[in-house]
Wavefront OBJ file of the C-alpha trace (Angstrom):
o trace
v -40.929 -58.284 62.302
v -41.921 -54.874 63.658
v -45.493 -54.300 64.811
v -47.734 -51.811 63.055
v -47.511 -49.632 66.171
v -43.720 -49.351 65.947
v -43.862 -48.640 62.216
v -46.375 -45.809 62.620
v -45.107 -43.950 65.707
v -41.644 -42.592 66.420
v -41.093 -41.633 70.060
v -38.447 -39.023 70.802
v -35.196 -40.440 72.169
v -34.059 -39.677 75.713
v -30.520 -39.419 77.048
v -29.055 -42.234 79.170
v -28.164 -41.684 82.814
v -24.715 -40.165 83.256
v -23.562 -40.251 86.857
v -25.128 -40.748 90.268
v -28.503 -39.206 91.174
v -31.124 -39.255 93.914
v -34.867 -39.479 93.431
v -37.920 -39.839 95.577
v -39.214 -42.729 93.443
v -37.436 -44.742 90.764
v -39.448 -46.832 88.310
v -37.564 -49.612 86.505
v -39.082 -50.120 83.058
v -40.519 -47.647 80.534
v -43.256 -49.813 79.124
v -46.911 -48.937 79.572
v -47.060 -50.077 83.214
v -43.944 -48.173 84.247
v -44.887 -44.970 82.443
v -48.461 -44.990 83.745
v -47.188 -45.557 87.288
v -44.643 -42.752 86.943
v -47.283 -40.434 85.488
v -49.766 -41.177 88.286
v -47.106 -40.670 90.962
v -45.846 -37.443 89.411
v -49.401 -36.060 89.223
v -49.719 -36.948 92.921
v -46.739 -34.699 93.635
v -44.055 -37.377 93.971
v -40.699 -36.759 92.267
v -40.292 -39.778 90.000
v -37.713 -40.949 87.447
v -37.876 -43.896 85.031
v -34.993 -46.180 84.033
v -35.234 -48.049 80.723
v -32.707 -50.596 79.444
v -33.472 -49.812 75.798
v -36.000 -47.356 74.365
v -39.389 -46.250 75.670
v -41.958 -48.994 74.904
v -39.296 -51.172 73.261
v -40.303 -54.295 75.201
v -43.643 -56.064 75.273
v -45.816 -52.951 75.024
v -45.017 -52.408 71.337
v -46.204 -55.943 70.511
v -49.669 -55.821 72.059
v -52.941 -56.036 70.147
v -53.981 -53.046 72.297
v -57.392 -54.074 73.619
v -58.561 -52.009 76.604
v -60.982 -54.396 78.247
v -62.035 -56.173 81.415
v -62.999 -59.118 79.187
v -60.070 -61.414 79.966
v -61.389 -64.651 78.545
v -63.411 -67.255 80.414
v -62.125 -66.272 83.841
v -64.902 -64.934 86.040
v -66.581 -68.211 86.978
v -63.131 -69.557 87.841
v -62.270 -66.508 89.929
v -65.502 -66.776 91.888
v -64.708 -70.438 92.591
v -61.041 -69.935 93.510
v -60.818 -66.565 95.290
v -64.461 -65.934 96.191
v -66.988 -63.451 94.907
v -65.637 -60.475 96.844
v -62.121 -60.705 95.373
v -63.457 -61.669 91.945
v -65.458 -58.427 92.053
v -62.309 -56.517 93.040
v -60.549 -57.906 89.961
v -63.492 -57.073 87.715
v -64.012 -53.554 89.031
v -60.284 -52.724 88.977
v -60.225 -53.496 85.263
v -63.479 -51.647 84.589
v -62.006 -48.654 86.432
v -58.947 -48.943 84.191
v -61.115 -48.814 81.043
v -62.903 -45.741 82.335
v -59.632 -44.044 83.345
v -58.271 -44.450 79.809
v -61.494 -42.976 78.418
v -61.386 -39.983 80.778
v -57.637 -39.336 80.437
v -57.678 -39.483 76.632
v -60.653 -37.101 76.501
v -59.304 -34.632 79.091
v -55.831 -34.427 77.541
v -57.069 -34.687 73.946
v -54.696 -37.566 73.162
v -54.688 -38.503 69.474
v -54.305 -42.300 69.716
v -57.113 -43.814 67.607
v -59.180 -44.530 70.718
v -62.417 -46.265 69.708
v -65.149 -47.728 71.894
v -65.781 -51.349 70.935
v -67.507 -54.374 72.412
v -65.255 -57.250 73.470
v -66.282 -60.860 72.883
v -65.083 -64.315 73.846
v -66.496 -66.917 71.465
v -66.692 -70.689 71.747
v -68.525 -73.870 70.832
v -70.175 -74.607 74.177
v -73.227 -72.410 74.498
v -74.059 -73.450 78.065
v -70.522 -72.661 79.211
v -70.650 -69.255 77.543
v -74.035 -68.447 79.099
v -72.755 -69.455 82.545
v -69.684 -67.234 82.121
v -71.828 -64.296 81.052
v -74.051 -64.774 84.106
v -71.008 -64.966 86.429
v -69.445 -61.825 84.948
v -72.748 -59.933 85.135
v -73.154 -60.908 88.797
v -69.878 -59.075 89.513
v -71.162 -55.848 87.993
v -69.576 -56.241 84.564
v -71.434 -55.197 81.361
v -71.692 -58.828 80.222
v -74.320 -60.673 78.190
v -74.570 -63.784 76.029
v -75.115 -63.360 72.267
v -75.783 -66.064 69.718
v -74.872 -64.200 66.538
v -71.213 -63.387 65.800
v -69.361 -61.496 63.072
v -66.782 -64.256 62.623
v -66.108 -66.171 59.378
v -66.888 -69.573 60.949
v -69.706 -71.071 63.025
v -69.762 -70.762 66.827
v -72.252 -71.427 69.613
v -72.206 -67.715 70.428
v -70.128 -65.393 72.570
v -69.909 -63.526 75.855
v -70.177 -59.807 75.052
v -68.757 -57.012 77.203
v -70.154 -53.609 76.192
v -68.307 -50.246 76.369
v -64.748 -51.554 76.029
v -62.123 -49.932 73.777
v -59.062 -50.176 71.556
v -56.316 -47.685 70.687
v -52.812 -47.102 69.289
v -50.617 -47.833 72.332
v -47.463 -46.016 71.237
v -49.282 -42.818 70.309
v -50.802 -42.887 73.793
v -47.399 -43.550 75.387
v -45.746 -40.802 73.352
v -48.141 -38.329 74.965
v -47.975 -39.485 78.578
v -44.158 -39.820 78.505
v -43.484 -36.214 77.471
v -43.513 -34.650 80.971
v -41.658 -37.579 82.562
v -37.946 -37.920 83.326
v -36.915 -41.080 81.498
v -33.357 -42.363 81.131
v -33.141 -44.621 78.090
v -30.375 -47.154 77.405
v -29.824 -47.375 81.154
v -30.000 -50.955 82.397
v -30.669 -51.639 86.058
v -28.046 -54.222 86.979
v -28.469 -54.714 90.725
v -30.785 -53.409 93.423
v -29.835 -53.327 97.108
v -32.058 -51.577 99.635
v -32.474 -48.038 98.244
v -29.645 -48.274 95.702
v -29.966 -49.177 92.020
v -26.731 -49.852 90.175
v -27.153 -49.079 86.483
v -24.951 -48.963 83.410
v -24.888 -45.156 83.729
v -24.410 -44.656 87.451
v -26.083 -45.233 90.794
v -29.621 -44.159 91.674
v -30.704 -43.731 95.275
v -34.488 -43.699 95.756
v -36.839 -43.823 98.728
v -39.184 -46.126 96.807
v -38.417 -48.428 93.887
v -41.014 -49.809 91.462
v -40.218 -52.905 89.396
v -42.291 -52.480 86.225
v -39.839 -54.293 83.952
v -42.196 -57.049 82.751
v -40.458 -59.829 84.737
v -38.752 -59.014 88.085
v -35.027 -59.751 87.786
v -34.248 -59.793 91.535
v -34.807 -63.437 92.520
v -34.656 -63.113 96.299
v -36.741 -62.028 98.091
v -40.006 -62.398 96.192
v -39.189 -65.614 94.307
v -41.229 -64.499 91.310
v -39.275 -66.963 89.165
v -41.070 -69.775 91.065
v -44.492 -68.149 90.734
v -44.716 -67.294 87.027
v -43.984 -68.546 83.558
v -43.990 -66.731 80.214
v -46.075 -67.437 77.120
v -45.670 -66.328 73.522
v -48.317 -65.495 70.943
v -48.241 -64.376 67.313
v -50.058 -61.785 65.180
v -50.600 -61.054 61.487
v -51.773 -57.673 60.185
v -53.956 -58.218 57.111
v -55.138 -55.877 54.381
v -58.376 -56.509 52.487
v -59.841 -58.761 55.179
v -63.415 -58.437 56.367
v -64.386 -56.351 59.391
v -65.312 -58.221 62.571
v -67.208 -55.475 64.440
v -65.512 -55.655 67.824
v -62.627 -57.359 69.592
v -62.778 -61.166 69.651
v -60.908 -63.935 71.423
v -61.653 -67.646 71.476
v -62.030 -69.897 74.500
v -59.919 -73.004 74.930
v -56.655 -74.268 73.447
v -55.749 -73.264 69.912
v -58.203 -70.370 69.719
v -57.650 -67.225 67.671
v -58.187 -63.504 68.226
v -59.469 -60.810 65.876
v -59.757 -57.046 65.916
v -59.672 -54.283 63.314
v -57.389 -51.258 63.286
v -58.356 -48.739 60.603
v -58.429 -50.798 57.376
v -56.435 -53.712 58.830
v -57.446 -56.908 60.581
v -55.195 -58.202 63.358
v -55.318 -62.012 63.499
v -53.654 -63.556 66.566
v -53.015 -67.063 67.837
v -50.477 -69.871 67.976
v -49.752 -69.360 71.677
v -47.311 -71.568 73.562
v -45.134 -71.546 76.642
v -41.800 -69.834 76.022
v -39.175 -72.400 74.996
v -41.738 -74.894 73.697
v -41.865 -74.078 69.991
v -39.298 -76.543 68.699
v -41.298 -77.473 65.593
v -42.154 -73.863 64.704
v -44.800 -72.980 62.176
v -46.878 -70.516 64.241
v -46.827 -67.797 61.597
v -47.570 -70.396 58.932
v -50.575 -71.542 60.969
v -51.929 -67.995 61.028
v -51.259 -67.587 57.296
v -53.115 -70.825 56.598
v -56.138 -69.677 58.598
v -56.031 -66.225 56.994
v -56.108 -67.813 53.534
v -59.070 -69.970 54.555
v -61.125 -67.250 56.258
v -60.032 -64.185 54.281
v -58.866 -65.463 50.868
v -58.499 -61.969 49.380
v -56.386 -60.651 52.265
v -52.706 -59.729 52.132
v -50.228 -59.816 55.029
v -48.424 -56.527 55.601
v -46.786 -57.259 58.980
v -46.289 -59.979 61.534
v -44.928 -59.927 65.072
v -45.065 -61.737 68.395
v -45.640 -60.927 72.047
v -44.626 -62.438 75.364
v -46.633 -62.372 78.566
v -45.961 -63.289 82.195
v -48.537 -65.658 83.664
v -48.881 -65.955 87.430
v -49.640 -69.223 89.201
v -53.297 -68.298 89.765
v -53.809 -66.112 86.703
v -54.016 -62.855 88.698
v -51.298 -60.175 88.380
v -48.904 -59.447 91.229
v -49.311 -55.747 92.055
v -48.130 -54.286 95.355
v -45.170 -54.609 97.722
v -42.344 -56.679 96.288
v -41.763 -58.631 99.493
v -42.335 -58.237 103.224
v -38.619 -57.722 103.812
v -38.486 -54.890 101.240
v -41.277 -52.507 102.324
v -40.103 -49.759 99.952
v -39.980 -51.962 96.853
v -43.060 -52.410 94.670
v -43.891 -54.652 91.720
v -46.340 -54.945 88.831
v -46.097 -58.164 86.817
v -47.980 -61.270 85.684
v -50.482 -59.476 83.434
v -51.446 -62.699 81.614
v -51.939 -61.205 78.121
v -54.087 -58.336 79.421
v -51.461 -55.651 79.796
v -53.512 -52.618 78.819
v -56.015 -52.639 81.688
v -53.574 -54.372 84.059
v -51.026 -51.601 83.495
v -53.568 -48.891 84.299
v -54.908 -50.781 87.309
v -51.364 -51.255 88.624
v -50.567 -47.559 88.177
v -53.583 -46.547 90.253
v -52.964 -49.190 92.900
v -49.231 -48.438 93.277
v -49.878 -44.704 93.407
v -52.341 -45.220 96.256
v -50.077 -47.634 98.096
v -47.020 -45.375 97.873
v -49.033 -42.267 98.776
v -50.685 -43.934 101.763
v -54.173 -44.032 100.264
v -56.618 -46.902 100.560
v -57.362 -48.743 97.313
v -60.504 -50.923 97.201
v -58.934 -53.427 94.796
v -55.584 -54.045 96.506
v -56.262 -57.370 98.217
v -56.881 -59.499 95.145
v -53.583 -58.412 93.538
v -51.394 -58.593 96.682
v -48.092 -60.298 95.744
v -47.796 -62.021 99.141
v -50.934 -64.117 98.615
v -50.241 -67.776 99.434
v -52.931 -70.270 100.279
v -53.833 -73.867 99.481
v -55.597 -72.868 96.274
v -52.465 -71.334 94.761
v -49.844 -73.766 96.042
v -50.605 -76.263 93.266
v -49.950 -73.639 90.615
v -46.782 -72.455 92.330
v -45.498 -76.018 92.538
v -46.149 -76.455 88.824
v -44.080 -73.354 87.999
v -41.210 -74.635 90.129
v -41.498 -78.076 88.599
v -41.136 -76.706 85.082
v -38.003 -74.823 86.114
v -36.471 -77.940 87.659
v -37.307 -79.869 84.502
v -35.353 -77.337 82.464
v -32.388 -77.303 84.836
v -32.233 -81.094 84.913
v -31.716 -81.297 81.156
v -28.042 -80.545 81.666
v -27.655 -83.804 83.613
v -28.640 -85.994 80.667
v -26.371 -86.878 77.784
v -27.967 -86.503 74.367
v -26.729 -87.927 71.050
v -24.293 -85.562 69.360
v -25.644 -83.535 66.473
v -23.163 -82.609 63.818
v -23.315 -78.963 62.905
v -23.529 -80.144 59.289
v -26.995 -81.491 60.039
v -28.328 -78.104 61.171
v -30.164 -76.443 58.239
v -28.974 -73.016 57.150
v -30.796 -70.237 58.983
v -31.521 -72.449 62.004
v -30.029 -73.388 65.360
v -29.490 -76.590 67.293
v -27.667 -78.157 70.211
v -24.404 -80.017 69.591
v -21.725 -81.619 71.745
v -18.358 -79.908 71.698
v -15.580 -81.454 73.808
v -18.201 -83.168 75.899
v -20.159 -79.934 76.539
v -23.526 -78.983 75.070
v -23.363 -75.860 72.934
v -26.029 -73.930 71.051
v -25.098 -73.328 67.426
v -26.731 -71.018 64.923
v -25.878 -71.689 61.294
v -26.231 -68.922 58.695
v -27.560 -69.563 55.203
v -23.978 -69.540 53.886
v -22.776 -72.030 56.510
v -21.074 -69.819 59.113
v -21.440 -71.100 62.681
v -22.180 -69.010 65.779
v -21.864 -71.064 68.987
v -23.293 -69.839 72.301
v -23.458 -71.169 75.853
v -26.765 -73.044 75.916
v -27.341 -72.246 79.615
v -29.496 -69.259 80.470
v -27.465 -66.811 82.603
v -30.520 -66.213 84.813
v -30.672 -69.573 86.624
v -28.907 -71.996 84.317
v -31.802 -73.609 82.415
v -31.041 -75.134 79.036
v -32.297 -72.903 76.237
v -34.379 -74.093 73.305
v -34.261 -72.967 69.681
v -37.364 -71.106 68.448
v -37.424 -71.601 64.642
v -40.231 -69.078 64.045
v -38.192 -66.206 65.440
v -34.662 -67.605 65.193
v -34.077 -67.073 68.886
v -32.838 -68.991 71.936
v -35.691 -69.152 74.479
v -35.680 -70.249 78.118
v -38.473 -72.732 78.970
v -38.093 -72.065 82.700
v -38.508 -68.326 83.123
v -38.865 -66.938 79.604
v -35.595 -65.107 78.937
v -34.889 -64.769 75.218
v -31.744 -64.218 73.160
v -31.277 -63.591 69.451
v -29.555 -66.129 67.233
v -26.160 -64.663 68.049
v -26.755 -64.754 71.822
v -27.672 -61.105 72.444
v -30.285 -60.568 75.160
v -33.794 -59.784 73.888
v -35.762 -59.921 77.130
v -35.324 -60.942 80.763
v -35.338 -61.865 83.571
v -31.752 -62.579 82.410
v -29.675 -59.399 82.348
v -26.722 -60.329 80.161
v -25.927 -61.833 76.796
v -25.012 -65.469 76.332
v -21.323 -66.344 76.375
v -20.174 -66.643 72.774
v -17.976 -69.368 71.370
l 1 2 3 4 5 6 7 8 9 10 11 12 13 14 15 16 17 18 19 20 21 22 23 24 25 26 27 28 29 30 31 32 33 34 35 36 37 38 39 40 41 42 43 44 45 46 47 48 49 50 51 52 53 54 55 56 57 58 59 60 61 62 63 64 65 66 67 68 69 70 71 72 73 74 75 76 77 78 79 80 81 82 83 84 85 86 87 88 89 90 91 92 93 94 95 96 97 98 99 100 101 102 103 104 105 106 107 108 109 110 111 112 113 114 115 116 117 118 119 120 121 122 123 124 125 126 127 128 129 130 131 132 133 134 135 136 137 138 139 140 141 142 143 144 145 146 147 148 149 150 151 152 153 154 155 156 157 158 159 160 161 162 163 164 165 166 167 168 169 170 171 172 173 174 175 176 177 178 179 180 181 182 183 184 185 186 187 188 189 190 191 192 193 194 195 196 197 198 199 200 201 202 203 204 205 206 207 208 209 210 211 212 213 214 215 216 217 218 219 220 221 222 223 224 225 226 227 228 229 230 231 232 233 234 235 236 237 238 239 240 241 242 243 244 245 246 247 248 249 250 251 252 253 254 255 256 257 258 259 260 261 262 263 264 265 266 267 268 269 270 271 272 273 274 275 276 277 278 279 280 281 282 283 284 285 286 287 288 289 290 291 292 293 294 295 296 297 298 299 300 301 302 303 304 305 306 307 308 309 310 311 312 313 314 315 316 317 318 319 320 321 322 323 324 325 326 327 328 329 330 331 332 333 334 335 336 337 338 339 340 341 342 343 344 345 346 347 348 349 350 351 352 353 354 355 356 357 358 359 360 361 362 363 364 365 366 367 368 369 370 371 372 373 374 375 376 377 378 379 380 381 382 383 384 385 386 387 388 389 390 391 392 393 394 395 396 397 398 399 400 401 402 403 404 405 406 407 408 409 410 411 412 413 414 415 416 417 418 419 420 421 422 423 424 425 426 427 428 429 430 431 432 433 434 435 436 437 438 439 440 441 442 443 444 445 446 447 448 449 450 451 452 453 454 455 456 457 458 459 460 461 462 463 464 465 466 467 468 469 470 471 472 473 474 475 476 477
């Protein structure tokens, strides 16, 4: 289940850290956000190194649909209502600046990454709602308008169109910007205390530390685990499907996304909160819709992505916490990682270099007011719900009742255990508690993984860590 980006771009391997070093700035995470931040800081004259637990762009970046756009769904009316027009404009202009920075950087450095200017659309069935969203977005200075005609294979009431947006090949872009950077691959950051990072390859001492590792793994201070959740979504790459002339997403629950890459159509959808896919069938849903809309198409690849969602839908970009003035964070990109990564790179560069950034306030991680407390409480409530599952006894499931190729929870000596059963009947038990904060994991049948419904950590069927905030594998039986 590799994405088309991974299959078509091989990035040169880097050596892991071997021994103790000092750096002016250490960036944790070599995804798009971390590499863009490191690149911006290095161009500003700051000596920067990057630590990556696996390979460059091996996390969420490789699974994007790679839309460079300030069109983030039906959000601008809501932002005006919740944070006010001034901060809504900051959000809008930060993302428009990100689009323009990609355009300029790719042109200046002649980066071969299939960069194409495209319009971005959000379609729906409520024309009045779409018109109101277009008007709100336009009032913030965005290139927004309402259109009635769409290029989609089903009827709609129209769409909100953002002109002069773009798409690209994210790994080809990353391959270029990473070349002048010092990146230590296969070097996991295990603990961070003050200016010290303990890694699997040695200690790093840095004056400033940037957490660009998708989900911050240091729980206190910051408490990002109580302010975010993670969501999954799924993609098919289709041959012989019609062209859709732009980048499209739907409004509301159960909507789908579309965009072309060369002769392929990327069809996305099936989103859900991490740990809440017990029934499975997300890829089958996409295949069913592909057969209906594009009957002559053929699937050549499928993959999934995971995104951090903040309590108010706005990324956290800035100082990690008041008590850690030399720590910085970029997270909570809410499925819009391309522009959010570029915006965070520019904002963090300015913050670390002592420059004023006109968009900083809306993204400030220390924002707490009455309008966001409800969302924060909901995130905490979901985590408590997951933790409380361990207090309830459930009927024992015999391992014999678990189908081959699937996992389930059984009782073993009075303790709940996760069990994966191979097609030939071999059993692989794991501790069903997430090592991050102890939530009970859930089996994801679409991807044969153990997923945490509280904070989004994921483990493969044998208990090996896929993604954090957890930092270790599950205990094996």
